[in-house]
MARZAFI-375714 format. One line per 5 residues: their letters; for each residue x, y, z of C-alpha. Coordinates in nm, 3 decimals, padded with zeros to 5 digits. Example, Ala and Ser with C-alpha at 12.3 -4.5 7.8 and 13.67 -1.06 7.14 Angstrom:
<sites>
AS = 01.230 -00.450 00.780 | 01.367 -00.106 00.714
</sites>
This chain:
<sites>
MCKSL = -00.872 06.701 -03.968 | -00.725 06.559 -03.640 | -00.836 06.792 -03.344 | -00.548 06.935 -03.258 | -00.565 06.922 -02.878
TCLSL = -00.645 06.583 -02.904 | -00.328 06.525 -03.095 | -00.133 06.741 -02.880 | -00.240 06.532 -02.569 | -00.189 06.209 -02.712
IAAII = 00.210 06.304 -02.769 | 00.214 06.484 -02.445 | 00.111 06.148 -02.300 | 00.351 05.987 -02.504 | 00.622 06.187 -02.374
FFSTH = 00.561 06.175 -02.042 | 00.528 05.852 -01.995 | 00.864 05.813 -02.185 | 01.055 06.018 -01.909 | 00.915 05.854 -01.647
TINAQ = 01.003 05.495 -01.811 | 01.270 05.426 -01.545 | 01.080 05.474 -01.252 | 00.826 05.254 -01.409 | 01.054 04.959 -01.461
GNSEF = 01.053 04.906 -01.046 | 00.682 04.799 -01.078 | 00.611 04.436 -01.193 | 00.255 04.552 -01.309 | 00.318 04.860 -01.538
DVELS = 00.602 04.921 -01.791 | 00.705 05.120 -02.085 | 00.880 04.998 -02.363 | 00.989 05.264 -02.649 | 01.151 05.239 -02.967
GYLKE = 01.169 05.388 -03.289 | 01.381 05.513 -03.632 | 01.446 05.806 -03.813 | 01.533 05.766 -04.187 | 01.639 06.004 -04.491
LGKLS = 01.498 05.870 -04.805 | 01.552 06.063 -05.139 | 01.398 05.963 -05.449 | 01.506 06.036 -05.810 | 01.228 05.980 -06.042
VSNNF = 01.394 06.008 -06.468 | 01.181 05.960 -06.794 | 01.276 05.719 -07.019 | 01.481 05.935 -07.241 | 01.648 06.063 -06.926
STARY = 01.522 06.457 -07.030 | 01.328 06.499 -06.739 | 01.482 06.454 -06.375 | 01.277 06.521 -06.043 | 01.392 06.481 -05.707
DNILH = 01.165 06.440 -05.382 | 01.317 06.372 -05.008 | 01.139 06.254 -04.703 | 01.269 06.266 -04.373 | 01.073 06.021 -04.158
HRIES = 01.040 05.975 -03.744 | 00.852 05.690 -03.599 | 00.817 05.619 -03.237 | 00.636 05.339 -03.092 | 00.525 05.268 -02.745
DWTLS = 00.432 04.938 -02.586 | 00.260 04.989 -02.259 | 00.193 04.706 -02.004 | -00.094 04.831 -01.733 | -00.139 04.549 -01.589
DHFEF = -00.135 04.169 -01.590 | -00.386 04.148 -01.845 | -00.411 04.479 -02.012 | -00.169 04.635 -02.261 | -00.168 04.962 -02.477
RADLR = -00.014 05.061 -02.786 | 00.066 05.402 -02.943 | 00.297 05.449 -03.245 | 00.307 05.789 -03.443 | 00.498 05.842 -03.738
TRLLN = 00.566 06.217 -03.843 | 00.725 06.283 -04.240 | 00.872 06.583 -04.353 | 00.858 06.619 -04.733 | 00.988 06.834 -04.981
GYTVN = 01.103 06.831 -05.386 | 00.917 06.834 -05.667 | 00.557 06.656 -05.554 | 00.541 06.934 -05.315 | 00.611 07.215 -05.547
NTPGL = 00.408 07.072 -05.830 | 00.094 06.899 -05.674 | -00.212 07.130 -05.592 | -00.411 07.002 -05.281 | -00.143 06.775 -05.140
EQIYE = -00.220 06.922 -04.808 | -00.563 06.803 -04.827 | -00.446 06.440 -04.934 | -00.242 06.441 -04.643 | -00.463 06.547 -04.415
RDDNY = -00.734 06.278 -04.504 | -00.746 05.957 -04.273 | -00.971 05.683 -04.456 | -01.038 05.515 -04.119 | -01.316 05.600 -03.906
FDLSW = -01.146 05.832 -03.634 | -00.900 06.122 -03.805 | -00.553 06.059 -03.633 | -00.402 06.221 -03.969 | -00.272 06.601 -03.957
VWFST = -00.040 06.839 -04.149 | 00.176 07.059 -03.909 | 00.244 07.301 -04.195 | 00.229 07.333 -04.592 | 00.438 07.569 -04.817
DHSLM = 00.534 07.601 -05.143 | 00.850 07.383 -05.067 | 00.787 07.156 -04.785 | 00.514 06.970 -04.618 | 00.530 06.828 -04.241
HSNID = 00.279 06.536 -04.178 | 00.187 06.332 -03.871 | -00.047 06.019 -03.841 | -00.117 05.789 -03.570 | -00.132 05.410 -03.697
RLHLS = -00.139 05.241 -03.377 | -00.338 05.293 -03.102 | -00.547 05.020 -02.910 | -00.600 04.868 -02.587 | -00.577 04.494 -02.575
YINGP = -00.665 04.224 -02.281 | -00.509 03.932 -02.310 | -00.575 03.614 -02.026 | -00.481 03.259 -02.129 | -00.644 03.200 -02.480
WEVHA = -00.845 03.513 -02.497 | -00.719 03.807 -02.654 | -00.952 04.148 -02.716 | -00.833 04.425 -02.897 | -00.988 04.758 -02.960
GRQRI = -00.866 05.089 -03.140 | -00.654 05.160 -03.443 | -00.441 04.806 -03.477 | -00.336 04.588 -03.767 | -00.567 04.277 -03.865
NWGRT = -00.348 04.025 -04.051 | -00.475 03.770 -04.219 | -00.283 03.780 -04.511 | -00.065 03.470 -04.612 | 00.122 03.560 -04.930
LVWNP = 00.381 03.827 -05.005 | 00.262 04.060 -05.278 | -00.116 04.044 -05.303 | -00.372 03.910 -05.029 | -00.731 03.869 -05.074
NDLFN = -00.772 03.710 -04.749 | -00.660 04.020 -04.605 | -00.990 04.210 -04.572 | -00.904 04.473 -04.299 | -00.613 04.647 -04.417
NYAFL = -00.426 04.550 -04.715 | -00.128 04.726 -04.812 | 00.056 04.833 -05.138 | 00.351 04.595 -05.210 | 00.531 04.870 -05.348
DFDYE = 00.518 05.132 -05.066 | 00.870 04.951 -04.937 | 00.894 05.258 -04.725 | 00.640 05.138 -04.475 | 00.732 04.837 -04.312
ERPGV = 00.445 04.858 -04.019 | 00.173 04.877 -04.281 | -00.140 05.038 -04.226 | -00.398 04.958 -03.935 | -00.713 04.997 -03.917
DAISA = -00.975 05.131 -03.638 | -01.153 04.811 -03.544 | -01.277 04.595 -03.241 | -01.101 04.203 -03.281 | -01.149 03.921 -03.042
QYNWS = -00.897 03.590 -03.080 | -00.926 03.251 -02.902 | -00.648 03.010 -02.928 | -00.707 02.681 -02.838 | -00.374 02.542 -02.951
YASNV = -00.001 02.680 -03.062 | -00.166 02.682 -03.419 | -00.534 02.696 -03.415 | -00.753 02.996 -03.338 | -01.061 03.154 -03.408
EVGYR = -01.045 03.541 -03.449 | -01.370 03.760 -03.509 | -01.307 04.166 -03.625 | -01.526 04.488 -03.699 | -01.401 04.735 -03.902
IADSW = -01.573 05.066 -03.758 | -01.722 05.298 -04.004 | -01.999 05.569 -04.061 | -02.202 05.320 -04.280 | -02.262 04.958 -04.328
ERSVL = -02.143 04.972 -04.675 | -01.773 05.129 -04.546 | -01.760 04.867 -04.286 | -01.649 04.524 -04.233 | -01.757 04.231 -04.028
AGMVR = -01.591 03.917 -04.059 | -01.402 03.620 -03.906 | -01.159 03.375 -03.918 | -01.081 02.940 -03.823 | -00.726 02.895 -03.843
TSLGS = -00.589 02.531 -03.771 | -00.299 02.278 -03.903 | -00.353 01.960 -04.120 | -00.031 01.784 -04.146 | 00.217 02.001 -04.246
YDIQF = 00.029 02.306 -04.327 | -00.148 02.576 -04.182 | -00.508 02.661 -04.319 | -00.740 02.879 -04.273 | -01.103 02.975 -04.351
TGGHY = -01.262 03.335 -04.354 | -01.585 03.503 -04.418 | -01.836 03.802 -04.376 | -01.924 04.111 -04.435 | -01.648 04.303 -04.693
LDQLT = -01.772 04.679 -04.745 | -02.093 04.620 -04.965 | -02.014 04.228 -05.087 | -02.040 03.906 -04.881 | -01.728 03.709 -04.897
IGTGW = -01.550 03.364 -04.840 | -01.224 03.274 -04.859 | -00.962 03.013 -04.745 | -00.559 03.034 -04.682 | -00.274 02.795 -04.681
AGYLG = 00.106 02.795 -04.610 | 00.300 02.497 -04.594 | 00.576 02.262 -04.843 | 00.566 02.091 -05.110 | 00.903 01.862 -05.081
DTGFK = 01.171 02.150 -04.979 | 00.948 02.425 -05.173 | 00.765 02.656 -04.970 | 00.368 02.662 -05.090 | 00.121 02.948 -04.977
GEISY = -00.198 03.068 -05.131 | -00.498 03.252 -05.080 | -00.856 03.269 -05.242 | -01.173 03.479 -05.147 | -01.487 03.502 -05.327
FHPEE = -01.686 03.838 -05.339 | -02.095 03.848 -05.420 | -02.277 04.190 -05.381 | -02.515 04.214 -05.125 | -02.741 04.431 -05.306
QFVEQ = -02.964 04.226 -05.575 | -02.791 03.936 -05.422 | -02.978 03.661 -05.673 | -02.952 03.896 -05.959 | -02.624 03.964 -05.969
TGHFT = -02.275 03.759 -05.985 | -01.984 03.763 -05.757 | -01.624 03.693 -05.905 | -01.303 03.508 -05.723 | -00.979 03.680 -05.653
ATTGF = -00.692 03.434 -05.566 | -00.277 03.422 -05.538 | -00.056 03.136 -05.504 | 00.302 03.163 -05.418 | 00.640 02.973 -05.414
DYILS = 00.995 02.981 -05.218 | 01.271 02.757 -05.228 | 01.649 02.809 -05.124 | 01.905 02.675 -05.383 | 02.230 02.526 -05.280
SGIYL = 02.385 02.814 -05.327 | 02.252 03.052 -05.126 | 02.024 03.201 -05.330 | 01.656 03.252 -05.248 | 01.417 03.247 -05.487
QSELL = 01.023 03.370 -05.462 | 00.746 03.395 -05.701 | 00.357 03.434 -05.698 | 00.076 03.482 -05.946 | -00.245 03.647 -05.899
YNGGY = -00.599 03.601 -06.065 | -00.765 03.953 -05.976 | -01.152 03.878 -06.056 | -01.251 04.230 -05.945 | -01.039 04.432 -06.189
NSQAN = -01.146 04.776 -06.269 | -01.029 04.897 -06.597 | -01.147 05.287 -06.491 | -00.912 05.328 -06.182 | -00.587 05.508 -06.210
PLNIL = -00.264 05.220 -06.199 | -00.077 05.458 -06.007 | -00.297 05.454 -05.739 | -00.360 05.137 -05.746 | 00.008 05.019 -05.712
TQPPS = 00.104 05.289 -05.427 | -00.213 05.280 -05.233 | -00.336 05.028 -05.009 | -00.617 04.842 -05.278 | -00.927 04.659 -05.189
ADNLF = -00.892 04.303 -05.124 | -01.099 04.184 -05.419 | -00.918 04.444 -05.630 | -00.582 04.387 -05.601 | -00.367 04.513 -05.902
VAKSG = -00.356 04.717 -06.233 | -00.476 04.396 -06.450 | -00.708 04.108 -06.423 | -00.375 03.890 -06.398 | -00.036 03.935 -06.251
FYLSG = 00.282 03.739 -06.160 | 00.605 03.852 -05.940 | 00.936 03.659 -05.957 | 01.230 03.799 -05.694 | 01.599 03.613 -05.614
SYQIH = 01.790 03.749 -05.333 | 02.142 03.677 -05.214 | 02.360 03.710 -04.936 | 02.663 03.904 -05.076 | 02.875 03.941 -04.734
PLVNS = 02.683 03.871 -04.389 | 02.638 04.253 -04.410 | 02.506 04.292 -04.758 | 02.236 04.166 -04.857 | 02.101 04.192 -05.266
NLGFM = 01.738 04.136 -05.428 | 01.598 04.160 -05.795 | 01.228 04.153 -05.802 | 01.024 04.138 -06.139 | 00.644 04.216 -06.148
SSFDR = 00.397 04.182 -06.440 | 00.104 04.064 -06.592 | -00.022 03.818 -06.865 | -00.312 04.045 -07.013 | -00.185 04.398 -06.962
PMFIV = 00.141 04.557 -07.161 | 00.322 04.646 -06.825 | 00.639 04.511 -06.598 | 00.814 04.655 -06.303 | 01.142 04.561 -06.249
IPQIT = 01.258 04.589 -05.845 | 01.655 04.586 -05.805 | 01.780 04.687 -05.451 | 02.101 04.625 -05.229 | 02.096 04.672 -04.854
ISATE = 02.349 04.717 -04.589 | 02.368 04.692 -04.232 | 02.646 04.930 -04.168 | 02.615 04.903 -03.769 | 02.405 04.752 -03.520
NLDLL = 02.143 05.049 -03.551 | 02.232 05.220 -03.922 | 02.097 05.083 -04.240 | 02.141 05.169 -04.572 | 01.909 05.107 -04.875
FLSQL = 01.928 05.155 -05.240 | 01.628 05.058 -05.459 | 01.514 05.117 -05.780 | 01.128 05.090 -05.903 | 01.156 05.094 -06.328
LKGAV = 00.804 05.122 -06.434 | 00.763 04.972 -06.812 | 00.490 04.961 -07.064 | 00.214 05.130 -07.235 | 00.027 05.117 -06.879
FNQTI = 00.285 05.365 -06.731 | 00.384 05.552 -07.055 | 00.034 05.675 -07.083 | 00.005 05.789 -06.726 | 00.343 05.856 -06.547
ETPNL = 00.587 06.113 -06.705 | 00.900 05.979 -06.515 | 00.875 05.611 -06.458 | 01.220 05.509 -06.362 | 01.247 05.595 -05.985
FYFRV = 01.566 05.546 -05.795 | 01.589 05.578 -05.404 | 01.858 05.569 -05.151 | 01.756 05.558 -04.778 | 01.934 05.564 -04.435
KWSY = 01.781 05.456 -04.156 | 01.864 05.458 -03.790 | 01.678 05.254 -03.537 | 01.690 05.326 -03.164
</sites>
């Protein structure tokens, strides 16, 4: 549990600097930029025969702060707070403990209150100090180390993978780490990161080299990942007019290195814009670390490990989006597997009502035996209003 004094002190510091932003503008070395949003998200989940319907609601506030401390030092602190109510809160024993838990080294997650009908939760998902000097960048604290190249599954993302179906978390999770990066050109750099943990088996110590080759950006990764050694590569470029991206990682157990065998996890994706304006995307996954004992719902809705990214040995994703109007965008996604009876249909409509107000209508329809056996209401319908400031 987050120590209340620490959490409240941080919130007070953010508010204090917020109220002094105007005065800080006059100092060329010190500046504070604040932004954020308020979201209202409703979810209706329905059984296949429509005999059961459940409603959940989340009121979500986020504040983001970027502090320029001097010519070379910057500090970032982001706080997200959510008020939950509805069926899940009413019918999930131990929900408070689930939200209290922070899987990072520092516990920056806490529940303000929990009743039979509602729960209010906050967590700090960005809190890091940065030193930037020419080609050098050093970051210490809760940050996002983004090594992924593809859209849905990222075997190169060793530090902070994310769940694709968790669409309401656009910023994606961060990790408690120390990272250093040296950029020797616009498209070329080397980066090293260490995920802080209470044991070697829960830590990550890895490096990446990124450069360009012709029309492609390529990268090479390697290091210690939890209890395994890993090497990998990723790329992004074009085959003619078609975008072509991919990632491959090999994982090998560190203990009994000679006696045990490792496995590959790989993904590749394509994207193309038709003359009609329809934007097409596709992605294929080979999930070499697939664990048939894992809960499929947790794999889909919680950040997965880089060596086990899906609920099956294989996966594919297809989507098409079309700009119906300058303020209205439509998208239809389809996710499935070649080796397990499952598919997910994801239609959505996004409307930009005003400069700061967006509406989203989205569904996730989970079909097949994989979900029929584990989820009572697999048809999910969402409505979201988002006001940004």
